[in-house]
PDB file of N, CA, C, O and CB in Angstrom:
ATOM      1  N   UNK A   1       1.041   7.199  13.718  1.00  0.00           N
ATOM      2  CA  UNK A   1       2.242   7.066  12.901  1.00  0.00           C
ATOM      3  C   UNK A   1       1.855   6.460  11.550  1.00  0.00           C
ATOM      4  O   UNK A   1       1.170   5.438  11.498  1.00  0.00           O
ATOM      5  CB  UNK A   1       3.317   6.187  13.622  1.00  0.00           C
ATOM      6  N   UNK A   2       2.287   7.083  10.476  1.00  0.00           N
ATOM      7  CA  UNK A   2       2.002   6.594   9.135  1.00  0.00           C
ATOM      8  C   UNK A   2       3.218   5.845   8.607  1.00  0.00           C
ATOM      9  O   UNK A   2       4.336   6.361   8.604  1.00  0.00           O
ATOM     10  CB  UNK A   2       1.619   7.761   8.188  1.00  0.00           C
ATOM     11  N   UNK A   3       2.975   4.618   8.161  1.00  0.00           N
ATOM     12  CA  UNK A   3       4.053   3.828   7.567  1.00  0.00           C
ATOM     13  C   UNK A   3       4.103   4.112   6.081  1.00  0.00           C
ATOM     14  O   UNK A   3       3.067   4.274   5.436  1.00  0.00           O
ATOM     15  CB  UNK A   3       3.856   2.309   7.831  1.00  0.00           C
ATOM     16  N   UNK A   4       5.287   4.172   5.547  1.00  0.00           N
ATOM     17  CA  UNK A   4       5.446   4.309   4.108  1.00  0.00           C
ATOM     18  C   UNK A   4       5.869   2.957   3.569  1.00  0.00           C
ATOM     19  O   UNK A   4       7.041   2.586   3.622  1.00  0.00           O
ATOM     20  CB  UNK A   4       6.484   5.423   3.741  1.00  0.00           C
ATOM     21  N   UNK A   5       4.895   2.231   3.051  1.00  0.00           N
ATOM     22  CA  UNK A   5       5.175   0.924   2.480  1.00  0.00           C
ATOM     23  C   UNK A   5       5.624   1.112   1.041  1.00  0.00           C
ATOM     24  O   UNK A   5       5.380   2.162   0.446  1.00  0.00           O
ATOM     25  CB  UNK A   5       3.932  -0.006   2.562  1.00  0.00           C
ATOM     26  N   UNK A   6       6.276   0.104   0.477  1.00  0.00           N
ATOM     27  CA  UNK A   6       6.769   0.239  -0.895  1.00  0.00           C
ATOM     28  C   UNK A   6       5.633   0.371  -1.905  1.00  0.00           C
ATOM     29  O   UNK A   6       4.481   0.048  -1.616  1.00  0.00           O
ATOM     30  CB  UNK A   6       7.637  -0.954  -1.255  1.00  0.00           C
ATOM     31  N   UNK A   7       5.979   0.844  -3.076  1.00  0.00           N
ATOM     32  CA  UNK A   7       5.024   0.769  -4.181  1.00  0.00           C
ATOM     33  C   UNK A   7       4.947  -0.703  -4.548  1.00  0.00           C
ATOM     34  O   UNK A   7       5.966  -1.352  -4.783  1.00  0.00           O
ATOM     35  CB  UNK A   7       5.455   1.676  -5.425  1.00  0.00           C
ATOM     36  N   UNK A   8       3.743  -1.214  -4.594  1.00  0.00           N
ATOM     37  CA  UNK A   8       3.573  -2.636  -4.887  1.00  0.00           C
ATOM     38  C   UNK A   8       3.629  -2.847  -6.393  1.00  0.00           C
ATOM     39  O   UNK A   8       2.992  -2.125  -7.160  1.00  0.00           O
ATOM     40  CB  UNK A   8       2.236  -3.170  -4.306  1.00  0.00           C
ATOM     41  N   UNK A   9       4.400  -3.848  -6.802  1.00  0.00           N
ATOM     42  CA  UNK A   9       4.568  -4.139  -8.228  1.00  0.00           C
ATOM     43  C   UNK A   9       4.233  -5.595  -8.515  1.00  0.00           C
ATOM     44  O   UNK A   9       4.315  -6.455  -7.638  1.00  0.00           O
ATOM     45  CB  UNK A   9       6.006  -3.823  -8.682  1.00  0.00           C
ATOM     46  N   UNK A  10       3.862  -5.847  -9.738  1.00  0.00           N
ATOM     47  CA  UNK A  10       3.585  -7.213 -10.201  1.00  0.00           C
ATOM     48  C   UNK A  10       4.899  -7.864 -10.642  1.00  0.00           C
ATOM     49  O   UNK A  10       5.937  -7.205 -10.709  1.00  0.00           O
ATOM     50  CB  UNK A  10       2.541  -7.212 -11.376  1.00  0.00           C
ATOM     51  N   UNK A  11       4.842  -9.150 -10.939  1.00  0.00           N
ATOM     52  CA  UNK A  11       6.041  -9.867 -11.385  1.00  0.00           C
ATOM     53  C   UNK A  11       6.637  -9.252 -12.645  1.00  0.00           C
ATOM     54  O   UNK A  11       7.846  -9.327 -12.861  1.00  0.00           O
ATOM     55  CB  UNK A  11       5.714 -11.333 -11.637  1.00  0.00           C
ATOM     56  N   UNK A  12       5.787  -8.640 -13.484  1.00  0.00           N
ATOM     57  CA  UNK A  12       6.298  -8.043 -14.720  1.00  0.00           C
ATOM     58  C   UNK A  12       6.837  -6.627 -14.509  1.00  0.00           C
ATOM     59  O   UNK A  12       7.264  -5.974 -15.461  1.00  0.00           O
ATOM     60  CB  UNK A  12       5.203  -8.019 -15.771  1.00  0.00           C
ATOM     61  N   UNK A  13       6.816  -6.150 -13.253  1.00  0.00           N
ATOM     62  CA  UNK A  13       7.364  -4.839 -12.928  1.00  0.00           C
ATOM     63  C   UNK A  13       6.354  -3.701 -12.977  1.00  0.00           C
ATOM     64  O   UNK A  13       6.673  -2.583 -12.571  1.00  0.00           O
ATOM     65  CB  UNK A  13       8.474  -4.534 -13.852  1.00  0.00           C
ATOM     66  N   UNK A  14       5.146  -3.958 -13.464  1.00  0.00           N
ATOM     67  CA  UNK A  14       4.131  -2.905 -13.519  1.00  0.00           C
ATOM     68  C   UNK A  14       3.599  -2.632 -12.107  1.00  0.00           C
ATOM     69  O   UNK A  14       3.543  -3.529 -11.266  1.00  0.00           O
ATOM     70  CB  UNK A  14       2.967  -3.307 -14.479  1.00  0.00           C
ATOM     71  N   UNK A  15       3.217  -1.395 -11.871  1.00  0.00           N
ATOM     72  CA  UNK A  15       2.779  -0.959 -10.548  1.00  0.00           C
ATOM     73  C   UNK A  15       1.316  -1.342 -10.310  1.00  0.00           C
ATOM     74  O   UNK A  15       0.469  -1.165 -11.185  1.00  0.00           O
ATOM     75  CB  UNK A  15       2.965   0.563 -10.395  1.00  0.00           C
ATOM     76  N   UNK A  16       1.034  -1.865  -9.129  1.00  0.00           N
ATOM     77  CA  UNK A  16      -0.347  -2.122  -8.711  1.00  0.00           C
ATOM     78  C   UNK A  16      -0.916  -0.773  -8.287  1.00  0.00           C
ATOM     79  O   UNK A  16      -0.514  -0.216  -7.266  1.00  0.00           O
ATOM     80  CB  UNK A  16      -0.432  -3.198  -7.532  1.00  0.00           C
ATOM     81  N   UNK A  17      -1.849  -0.253  -9.073  1.00  0.00           N
ATOM     82  CA  UNK A  17      -2.331   1.105  -8.815  1.00  0.00           C
ATOM     83  C   UNK A  17      -3.770   1.154  -8.313  1.00  0.00           C
ATOM     84  O   UNK A  17      -4.262   2.233  -7.982  1.00  0.00           O
ATOM     85  CB  UNK A  17      -2.216   1.925 -10.064  1.00  0.00           C
ATOM     86  N   UNK A  18      -4.449   0.028  -8.248  1.00  0.00           N
ATOM     87  CA  UNK A  18      -5.826  -0.001  -7.762  1.00  0.00           C
ATOM     88  C   UNK A  18      -5.849   0.475  -6.302  1.00  0.00           C
ATOM     89  O   UNK A  18      -5.202  -0.115  -5.437  1.00  0.00           O
ATOM     90  CB  UNK A  18      -6.437  -1.439  -7.892  1.00  0.00           C
ATOM     91  N   UNK A  19      -6.596   1.541  -6.048  1.00  0.00           N
ATOM     92  CA  UNK A  19      -6.638   2.149  -4.726  1.00  0.00           C
ATOM     93  C   UNK A  19      -7.035   1.150  -3.641  1.00  0.00           C
ATOM     94  O   UNK A  19      -6.439   1.134  -2.564  1.00  0.00           O
ATOM     95  CB  UNK A  19      -7.600   3.313  -4.726  1.00  0.00           C
ATOM     96  N   UNK A  20      -8.032   0.325  -3.919  1.00  0.00           N
ATOM     97  CA  UNK A  20      -8.485  -0.648  -2.922  1.00  0.00           C
ATOM     98  C   UNK A  20      -7.423  -1.705  -2.633  1.00  0.00           C
ATOM     99  O   UNK A  20      -7.233  -2.097  -1.482  1.00  0.00           O
ATOM    100  CB  UNK A  20      -9.766  -1.322  -3.393  1.00  0.00           C
ATOM    101  N   UNK A  21      -6.730  -2.166  -3.675  1.00  0.00           N
ATOM    102  CA  UNK A  21      -5.672  -3.160  -3.474  1.00  0.00           C
ATOM    103  C   UNK A  21      -4.540  -2.580  -2.632  1.00  0.00           C
ATOM    104  O   UNK A  21      -4.034  -3.237  -1.723  1.00  0.00           O
ATOM    105  CB  UNK A  21      -5.126  -3.652  -4.830  1.00  0.00           C
ATOM    106  N   UNK A  22      -4.149  -1.351  -2.938  1.00  0.00           N
ATOM    107  CA  UNK A  22      -3.072  -0.686  -2.193  1.00  0.00           C
ATOM    108  C   UNK A  22      -3.508  -0.467  -0.744  1.00  0.00           C
ATOM    109  O   UNK A  22      -2.709  -0.632   0.179  1.00  0.00           O
ATOM    110  CB  UNK A  22      -2.690   0.671  -2.860  1.00  0.00           C
ATOM    111  N   UNK A  23      -4.771  -0.096  -0.545  1.00  0.00           N
ATOM    112  CA  UNK A  23      -5.308   0.114   0.805  1.00  0.00           C
ATOM    113  C   UNK A  23      -5.258  -1.183   1.608  1.00  0.00           C
ATOM    114  O   UNK A  23      -4.840  -1.173   2.765  1.00  0.00           O
ATOM    115  CB  UNK A  23      -6.758   0.643   0.737  1.00  0.00           C
ATOM    116  N   UNK A  24      -5.681  -2.307   1.006  1.00  0.00           N
ATOM    117  CA  UNK A  24      -5.660  -3.597   1.693  1.00  0.00           C
ATOM    118  C   UNK A  24      -4.226  -3.988   2.043  1.00  0.00           C
ATOM    119  O   UNK A  24      -3.964  -4.445   3.155  1.00  0.00           O
ATOM    120  CB  UNK A  24      -6.316  -4.688   0.821  1.00  0.00           C
ATOM    121  N   UNK A  25      -3.299  -3.812   1.104  1.00  0.00           N
ATOM    122  CA  UNK A  25      -1.896  -4.145   1.374  1.00  0.00           C
ATOM    123  C   UNK A  25      -1.350  -3.312   2.526  1.00  0.00           C
ATOM    124  O   UNK A  25      -0.657  -3.836   3.397  1.00  0.00           O
ATOM    125  CB  UNK A  25      -1.039  -3.929   0.116  1.00  0.00           C
ATOM    126  N   UNK A  26      -1.656  -2.029   2.536  1.00  0.00           N
ATOM    127  CA  UNK A  26      -1.187  -1.147   3.612  1.00  0.00           C
ATOM    128  C   UNK A  26      -1.762  -1.570   4.956  1.00  0.00           C
ATOM    129  O   UNK A  26      -1.045  -1.620   5.956  1.00  0.00           O
ATOM    130  CB  UNK A  26      -1.565   0.311   3.316  1.00  0.00           C
ATOM    131  N   UNK A  27      -3.053  -1.872   4.981  1.00  0.00           N
ATOM    132  CA  UNK A  27      -3.683  -2.316   6.228  1.00  0.00           C
ATOM    133  C   UNK A  27      -3.078  -3.628   6.712  1.00  0.00           C
ATOM    134  O   UNK A  27      -2.819  -3.792   7.904  1.00  0.00           O
ATOM    135  CB  UNK A  27      -5.197  -2.476   6.036  1.00  0.00           C
ATOM    136  N   UNK A  28      -2.853  -4.566   5.787  1.00  0.00           N
ATOM    137  CA  UNK A  28      -2.240  -5.847   6.153  1.00  0.00           C
ATOM    138  C   UNK A  28      -0.859  -5.636   6.763  1.00  0.00           C
ATOM    139  O   UNK A  28      -0.529  -6.241   7.783  1.00  0.00           O
ATOM    140  CB  UNK A  28      -2.138  -6.766   4.924  1.00  0.00           C
ATOM    141  N   UNK A  29      -0.059  -4.786   6.145  1.00  0.00           N
ATOM    142  CA  UNK A  29       1.295  -4.570   6.636  1.00  0.00           C
ATOM    143  C   UNK A  29       1.310  -3.775   7.938  1.00  0.00           C
ATOM    144  O   UNK A  29       2.184  -3.989   8.778  1.00  0.00           O
ATOM    145  CB  UNK A  29       2.119  -3.855   5.586  1.00  0.00           C
ATOM    146  N   UNK A  30       0.359  -2.863   8.117  1.00  0.00           N
ATOM    147  CA  UNK A  30       0.234  -2.167   9.397  1.00  0.00           C
ATOM    148  C   UNK A  30      -0.054  -3.175  10.512  1.00  0.00           C
ATOM    149  O   UNK A  30       0.541  -3.105  11.588  1.00  0.00           O
ATOM    150  CB  UNK A  30      -0.886  -1.093   9.331  1.00  0.00           C
ATOM    151  N   UNK A  31      -0.967  -4.111  10.250  1.00  0.00           N
ATOM    152  CA  UNK A  31      -1.315  -5.132  11.237  1.00  0.00           C
ATOM    153  C   UNK A  31      -0.133  -6.058  11.511  1.00  0.00           C
ATOM    154  O   UNK A  31       0.160  -6.367  12.665  1.00  0.00           O
ATOM    155  CB  UNK A  31      -2.521  -5.946  10.759  1.00  0.00           C
ATOM    156  N   UNK A  32       0.542  -6.498  10.457  1.00  0.00           N
ATOM    157  CA  UNK A  32       1.709  -7.371  10.635  1.00  0.00           C
ATOM    158  C   UNK A  32       2.796  -6.693  11.459  1.00  0.00           C
ATOM    159  O   UNK A  32       3.405  -7.310  12.333  1.00  0.00           O
ATOM    160  CB  UNK A  32       2.275  -7.784   9.276  1.00  0.00           C
ATOM    161  N   UNK A  33       3.030  -5.424  11.173  1.00  0.00           N
ATOM    162  CA  UNK A  33       4.057  -4.690  11.909  1.00  0.00           C
ATOM    163  C   UNK A  33       3.705  -4.628  13.388  1.00  0.00           C
ATOM    164  O   UNK A  33       4.576  -4.821  14.236  1.00  0.00           O
ATOM    165  CB  UNK A  33       4.226  -3.271  11.339  1.00  0.00           C
ATOM    166  N   UNK A  34       2.439  -4.362  13.710  1.00  0.00           N
ATOM    167  CA  UNK A  34       2.031  -4.268  15.106  1.00  0.00           C
ATOM    168  C   UNK A  34       2.135  -5.618  15.808  1.00  0.00           C
ATOM    169  O   UNK A  34       2.578  -5.685  16.954  1.00  0.00           O
ATOM    170  CB  UNK A  34       0.606  -3.738  15.204  1.00  0.00           C
ATOM    171  N   UNK A  35       1.732  -6.693  15.132  1.00  0.00           N
ATOM    172  CA  UNK A  35       1.827  -8.030  15.728  1.00  0.00           C
ATOM    173  C   UNK A  35       3.288  -8.407  15.960  1.00  0.00           C
ATOM    174  O   UNK A  35       3.628  -8.954  17.009  1.00  0.00           O
ATOM    175  CB  UNK A  35       1.140  -9.080  14.824  1.00  0.00           C
ATOM    176  N   UNK A  36       4.157  -8.117  14.982  1.00  0.00           N
ATOM    177  CA  UNK A  36       5.581  -8.426  15.133  1.00  0.00           C
ATOM    178  C   UNK A  36       6.191  -7.599  16.264  1.00  0.00           C
ATOM    179  O   UNK A  36       7.014  -8.098  17.031  1.00  0.00           O
ATOM    180  CB  UNK A  36       6.337  -8.165  13.811  1.00  0.00           C
ATOM    181  N   UNK A  37       5.785  -6.335  16.362  1.00  0.00           N
ATOM    182  CA  UNK A  37       6.289  -5.472  17.437  1.00  0.00           C
ATOM    183  C   UNK A  37       5.867  -6.023  18.796  1.00  0.00           C
ATOM    184  O   UNK A  37       6.674  -6.081  19.724  1.00  0.00           O
ATOM    185  CB  UNK A  37       5.775  -4.020  17.262  1.00  0.00           C
ATOM    186  N   UNK A  38       4.609  -6.426  18.910  1.00  0.00           N
ATOM    187  CA  UNK A  38       4.112  -6.997  20.165  1.00  0.00           C
ATOM    188  C   UNK A  38       4.874  -8.269  20.534  1.00  0.00           C
ATOM    189  O   UNK A  38       5.236  -8.467  21.693  1.00  0.00           O
ATOM    190  CB  UNK A  38       2.611  -7.298  20.055  1.00  0.00           C
ATOM    191  N   UNK A  39       5.116  -9.131  19.539  1.00  0.00           N
ATOM    192  CA  UNK A  39       5.846 -10.377  19.789  1.00  0.00           C
ATOM    193  C   UNK A  39       7.273 -10.087  20.245  1.00  0.00           C
ATOM    194  O   UNK A  39       7.780 -10.732  21.163  1.00  0.00           O
ATOM    195  CB  UNK A  39       5.863 -11.253  18.525  1.00  0.00           C
ATOM    196  N   UNK A  40       7.918  -9.114  19.601  1.00  0.00           N
ATOM    197  CA  UNK A  40       9.284  -8.737  19.987  1.00  0.00           C
ATOM    198  C   UNK A  40       9.300  -8.235  21.425  1.00  0.00           C
ATOM    199  O   UNK A  40      10.136  -8.656  22.225  1.00  0.00           O
ATOM    200  CB  UNK A  40       9.847  -7.653  19.033  1.00  0.00           C
ATOM    201  N   UNK A  41       8.382  -7.341  21.749  1.00  0.00           N
ATOM    202  CA  UNK A  41       8.342  -6.784  23.100  1.00  0.00           C
ATOM    203  C   UNK A  41       8.051  -7.861  24.139  1.00  0.00           C
ATOM    204  O   UNK A  41       8.663  -7.871  25.207  1.00  0.00           O
ATOM    205  CB  UNK A  41       7.290  -5.681  23.187  1.00  0.00           C
ATOM    206  N   UNK A  42       7.119  -8.772  23.835  1.00  0.00           N
ATOM    207  CA  UNK A  42       6.828  -9.873  24.764  1.00  0.00           C
ATOM    208  C   UNK A  42       8.075 -10.715  25.001  1.00  0.00           C
ATOM    209  O   UNK A  42       8.396 -11.057  26.139  1.00  0.00           O
ATOM    210  CB  UNK A  42       5.686 -10.758  24.222  1.00  0.00           C
ATOM    211  N   UNK A  43       8.774 -11.047  23.920  1.00  0.00           N
ATOM    212  CA  UNK A  43       9.994 -11.837  24.046  1.00  0.00           C
ATOM    213  C   UNK A  43      11.033 -11.130  24.904  1.00  0.00           C
ATOM    214  O   UNK A  43      11.667 -11.751  25.758  1.00  0.00           O
ATOM    215  CB  UNK A  43      10.574 -12.134  22.673  1.00  0.00           C
ATOM    216  N   UNK A  44      11.204  -9.845  24.680  1.00  0.00           N
ATOM    217  CA  UNK A  44      12.186  -9.088  25.459  1.00  0.00           C
ATOM    218  C   UNK A  44      11.799  -9.040  26.933  1.00  0.00           C
ATOM    219  O   UNK A  44      12.655  -9.163  27.809  1.00  0.00           O
ATOM    220  CB  UNK A  44      12.324  -7.665  24.906  1.00  0.00           C
ATOM    221  N   UNK A  45      10.495  -8.859  27.206  1.00  0.00           N
ATOM    222  CA  UNK A  45      10.038  -8.855  28.599  1.00  0.00           C
ATOM    223  C   UNK A  45      10.257 -10.204  29.277  1.00  0.00           C
ATOM    224  O   UNK A  45      10.432 -10.275  30.494  1.00  0.00           O
ATOM    225  CB  UNK A  45       8.565  -8.481  28.665  1.00  0.00           C
ATOM    226  N   UNK A  46      10.246 -11.281  28.474  1.00  0.00           N
ATOM    227  CA  UNK A  46      10.479 -12.628  29.013  1.00  0.00           C
ATOM    228  C   UNK A  46      11.952 -13.009  28.950  1.00  0.00           C
ATOM    229  O   UNK A  46      12.314 -14.173  29.119  1.00  0.00           O
ATOM    230  CB  UNK A  46       9.645 -13.659  28.250  1.00  0.00           C
ATOM    231  N   UNK A  47      12.795 -12.009  28.703  1.00  0.00           N
ATOM    232  CA  UNK A  47      14.257 -12.133  28.709  1.00  0.00           C
ATOM    233  C   UNK A  47      14.815 -12.993  27.585  1.00  0.00           C
ATOM    234  O   UNK A  47      15.889 -13.578  27.722  1.00  0.00           O
ATOM    235  CB  UNK A  47      14.701 -12.697  30.013  1.00  0.00           C
ATOM    236  N   UNK A  48      14.081 -13.073  26.463  1.00  0.00           N
ATOM    237  CA  UNK A  48      14.608 -13.749  25.276  1.00  0.00           C
ATOM    238  C   UNK A  48      15.566 -12.765  24.587  1.00  0.00           C
ATOM    239  O   UNK A  48      15.319 -11.559  24.564  1.00  0.00           O
ATOM    240  CB  UNK A  48      13.438 -14.214  24.294  1.00  0.00           C
ATOM    241  N   UNK A  49      16.635 -13.284  24.042  1.00  0.00           N
ATOM    242  CA  UNK A  49      17.612 -12.465  23.336  1.00  0.00           C
ATOM    243  C   UNK A  49      16.951 -11.707  22.185  1.00  0.00           C
ATOM    244  O   UNK A  49      16.190 -12.283  21.408  1.00  0.00           O
ATOM    245  CB  UNK A  49      18.761 -13.336  22.811  1.00  0.00           C
ATOM    246  N   UNK A  50      17.249 -10.414  22.085  1.00  0.00           N
ATOM    247  CA  UNK A  50      16.696  -9.620  20.983  1.00  0.00           C
ATOM    248  C   UNK A  50      17.138 -10.186  19.640  1.00  0.00           C
ATOM    249  O   UNK A  50      16.343 -10.266  18.704  1.00  0.00           O
ATOM    250  CB  UNK A  50      17.127  -8.147  21.106  1.00  0.00           C
ATOM    251  N   UNK A  51      18.402 -10.575  19.545  1.00  0.00           N
ATOM    252  CA  UNK A  51      18.917 -11.135  18.298  1.00  0.00           C
ATOM    253  C   UNK A  51      18.158 -12.398  17.919  1.00  0.00           C
ATOM    254  O   UNK A  51      17.813 -12.588  16.753  1.00  0.00           O
ATOM    255  CB  UNK A  51      20.413 -11.436  18.421  1.00  0.00           C
ATOM    256  N   UNK A  52      17.893 -13.266  18.899  1.00  0.00           N
ATOM    257  CA  UNK A  52      17.161 -14.496  18.621  1.00  0.00           C
ATOM    258  C   UNK A  52      15.729 -14.181  18.174  1.00  0.00           C
ATOM    259  O   UNK A  52      15.215 -14.825  17.260  1.00  0.00           O
ATOM    260  CB  UNK A  52      17.148 -15.407  19.866  1.00  0.00           C
ATOM    261  N   UNK A  53      15.089 -13.210  18.802  1.00  0.00           N
ATOM    262  CA  UNK A  53      13.733 -12.825  18.408  1.00  0.00           C
ATOM    263  C   UNK A  53      13.712 -12.342  16.963  1.00  0.00           C
ATOM    264  O   UNK A  53      12.843 -12.734  16.184  1.00  0.00           O
ATOM    265  CB  UNK A  53      13.187 -11.729  19.343  1.00  0.00           C
ATOM    266  N   UNK A  54      14.666 -11.495  16.610  1.00  0.00           N
ATOM    267  CA  UNK A  54      14.715 -10.976  15.243  1.00  0.00           C
ATOM    268  C   UNK A  54      14.956 -12.098  14.231  1.00  0.00           C
ATOM    269  O   UNK A  54      14.334 -12.127  13.169  1.00  0.00           O
ATOM    270  CB  UNK A  54      15.812  -9.911  15.119  1.00  0.00           C
ATOM    271  N   UNK A  55      15.861 -13.020  14.568  1.00  0.00           N
ATOM    272  CA  UNK A  55      16.130 -14.149  13.686  1.00  0.00           C
ATOM    273  C   UNK A  55      14.895 -15.032  13.528  1.00  0.00           C
ATOM    274  O   UNK A  55      14.606 -15.509  12.430  1.00  0.00           O
ATOM    275  CB  UNK A  55      17.300 -14.973  14.222  1.00  0.00           C
ATOM    276  N   UNK A  56      14.168 -15.250  14.623  1.00  0.00           N
ATOM    277  CA  UNK A  56      12.960 -16.081  14.566  1.00  0.00           C
ATOM    278  C   UNK A  56      11.897 -15.417  13.688  1.00  0.00           C
ATOM    279  O   UNK A  56      11.211 -16.102  12.929  1.00  0.00           O
ATOM    280  CB  UNK A  56      12.401 -16.329  15.989  1.00  0.00           C
ATOM    281  N   UNK A  57      11.754 -14.098  13.782  1.00  0.00           N
ATOM    282  CA  UNK A  57      10.791 -13.386  12.942  1.00  0.00           C
ATOM    283  C   UNK A  57      11.188 -13.469  11.468  1.00  0.00           C
ATOM    284  O   UNK A  57      10.331 -13.634  10.600  1.00  0.00           O
ATOM    285  CB  UNK A  57      10.682 -11.914  13.380  1.00  0.00           C
ATOM    286  N   UNK A  58      12.486 -13.355  11.188  1.00  0.00           N
ATOM    287  CA  UNK A  58      12.961 -13.501   9.806  1.00  0.00           C
ATOM    288  C   UNK A  58      12.673 -14.915   9.289  1.00  0.00           C
ATOM    289  O   UNK A  58      12.222 -15.085   8.157  1.00  0.00           O
ATOM    290  CB  UNK A  58      14.482 -13.194   9.716  1.00  0.00           C
ATOM    291  N   UNK A  59      12.933 -15.917  10.115  1.00  0.00           N
ATOM    292  CA  UNK A  59      12.677 -17.306   9.717  1.00  0.00           C
ATOM    293  C   UNK A  59      11.195 -17.529   9.440  1.00  0.00           C
ATOM    294  O   UNK A  59      10.831 -18.261   8.520  1.00  0.00           O
ATOM    295  CB  UNK A  59      13.162 -18.277  10.807  1.00  0.00           C
ATOM    296  N   UNK A  60      10.354 -16.901  10.233  1.00  0.00           N
ATOM    297  CA  UNK A  60       8.920 -17.030  10.034  1.00  0.00           C
ATOM    298  C   UNK A  60       8.536 -16.543   8.642  1.00  0.00           C
ATOM    299  O   UNK A  60       7.751 -17.194   7.953  1.00  0.00           O
ATOM    300  CB  UNK A  60       8.152 -16.248  11.111  1.00  0.00           C
ATOM    301  N   UNK A  61       9.070 -15.424   8.230  1.00  0.00           N
ATOM    302  CA  UNK A  61       8.773 -14.879   6.899  1.00  0.00           C
ATOM    303  C   UNK A  61       9.308 -15.813   5.824  1.00  0.00           C
ATOM    304  O   UNK A  61       8.638 -16.043   4.817  1.00  0.00           O
ATOM    305  CB  UNK A  61       9.381 -13.463   6.733  1.00  0.00           C
ATOM    306  N   UNK A  62      10.492 -16.348   6.021  1.00  0.00           N
ATOM    307  CA  UNK A  62      11.085 -17.246   5.033  1.00  0.00           C
ATOM    308  C   UNK A  62      10.274 -18.526   4.866  1.00  0.00           C
ATOM    309  O   UNK A  62      10.335 -19.160   3.812  1.00  0.00           O
ATOM    310  CB  UNK A  62      12.509 -17.589   5.430  1.00  0.00           C
ATOM    311  N   UNK A  63       9.518 -18.913   5.884  1.00  0.00           N
ATOM    312  CA  UNK A  63       8.739 -20.149   5.838  1.00  0.00           C
ATOM    313  C   UNK A  63       7.354 -19.964   5.216  1.00  0.00           C
ATOM    314  O   UNK A  63       6.624 -20.941   5.045  1.00  0.00           O
ATOM    315  CB  UNK A  63       8.592 -20.705   7.229  1.00  0.00           C
ATOM    316  N   UNK A  64       6.985 -18.742   4.879  1.00  0.00           N
ATOM    317  CA  UNK A  64       5.681 -18.509   4.261  1.00  0.00           C
ATOM    318  C   UNK A  64       5.620 -19.202   2.904  1.00  0.00           C
ATOM    319  O   UNK A  64       6.603 -19.227   2.163  1.00  0.00           O
ATOM    320  CB  UNK A  64       5.407 -16.992   4.107  1.00  0.00           C
ATOM    321  N   UNK A  65       4.464 -19.761   2.590  1.00  0.00           N
ATOM    322  CA  UNK A  65       4.280 -20.525   1.360  1.00  0.00           C
ATOM    323  C   UNK A  65       3.363 -19.762   0.409  1.00  0.00           C
ATOM    324  O   UNK A  65       2.325 -19.242   0.818  1.00  0.00           O
ATOM    325  CB  UNK A  65       3.701 -21.927   1.666  1.00  0.00           C
ATOM    326  N   UNK A  66       3.750 -19.702  -0.845  1.00  0.00           N
ATOM    327  CA  UNK A  66       2.925 -19.083  -1.878  1.00  0.00           C
ATOM    328  C   UNK A  66       1.958 -20.135  -2.417  1.00  0.00           C
ATOM    329  O   UNK A  66       2.362 -21.021  -3.171  1.00  0.00           O
ATOM    330  CB  UNK A  66       3.807 -18.485  -3.028  1.00  0.00           C
ATOM    331  N   UNK A  67       0.678 -20.041  -2.031  1.00  0.00           N
ATOM    332  CA  UNK A  67      -0.286 -21.034  -2.515  1.00  0.00           C
ATOM    333  C   UNK A  67      -0.667 -20.841  -3.987  1.00  0.00           C
ATOM    334  O   UNK A  67      -1.327 -21.695  -4.578  1.00  0.00           O
ATOM    335  CB  UNK A  67      -1.533 -20.984  -1.665  1.00  0.00           C
ATOM    336  N   UNK A  68      -0.256 -19.733  -4.566  1.00  0.00           N
ATOM    337  CA  UNK A  68      -0.588 -19.420  -5.958  1.00  0.00           C
ATOM    338  C   UNK A  68       0.620 -19.603  -6.875  1.00  0.00           C
ATOM    339  O   UNK A  68       0.619 -19.135  -8.014  1.00  0.00           O
ATOM    340  CB  UNK A  68      -1.115 -17.986  -6.069  1.00  0.00           C
ATOM    341  N   UNK A  69       1.638 -20.278  -6.379  1.00  0.00           N
ATOM    342  CA  UNK A  69       2.872 -20.477  -7.135  1.00  0.00           C
ATOM    343  C   UNK A  69       2.566 -21.083  -8.506  1.00  0.00           C
ATOM    344  O   UNK A  69       1.892 -22.108  -8.607  1.00  0.00           O
ATOM    345  CB  UNK A  69       3.846 -21.381  -6.352  1.00  0.00           C
ATOM    346  N   UNK A  70       3.068 -20.441  -9.545  1.00  0.00           N
ATOM    347  CA  UNK A  70       2.839 -20.922 -10.910  1.00  0.00           C
ATOM    348  C   UNK A  70       3.768 -22.096 -11.188  1.00  0.00           C
ATOM    349  O   UNK A  70       4.980 -22.014 -10.991  1.00  0.00           O
ATOM    350  CB  UNK A  70       3.063 -19.785 -11.950  1.00  0.00           C
ATOM    351  N   UNK A  71       3.182 -23.166 -11.642  1.00  0.00           N
ATOM    352  CA  UNK A  71       3.973 -24.384 -11.913  1.00  0.00           C
ATOM    353  C   UNK A  71       4.468 -24.370 -13.334  1.00  0.00           C
ATOM    354  O   UNK A  71       5.150 -25.303 -13.760  1.00  0.00           O
ATOM    355  CB  UNK A  71       3.145 -25.660 -11.655  1.00  0.00           C
TER     356      UNK A  71
END
C-alpha cells in the first residue's frame, strides 16, 4: 500500500523538493503510521476503548517538542 503524504513545505511556504529529504519524510511517516496502527490494534485487543486510543494518540502528537524552535 502506498501512502500519499502531503507536499512538505517550509515555514515560508516554499516546497521542500530535495528527493532525499522527501524520501526520508515519507519513510518516517510510513513507520509512524505502522507503529500507531499496531498500538491501536493492541489496545483494541486488550479491550481499551477505540475513542480513548485515538484521543491518546492525538495527545501524544500534541506533546511533541520542537527542539529547533526559533527564539
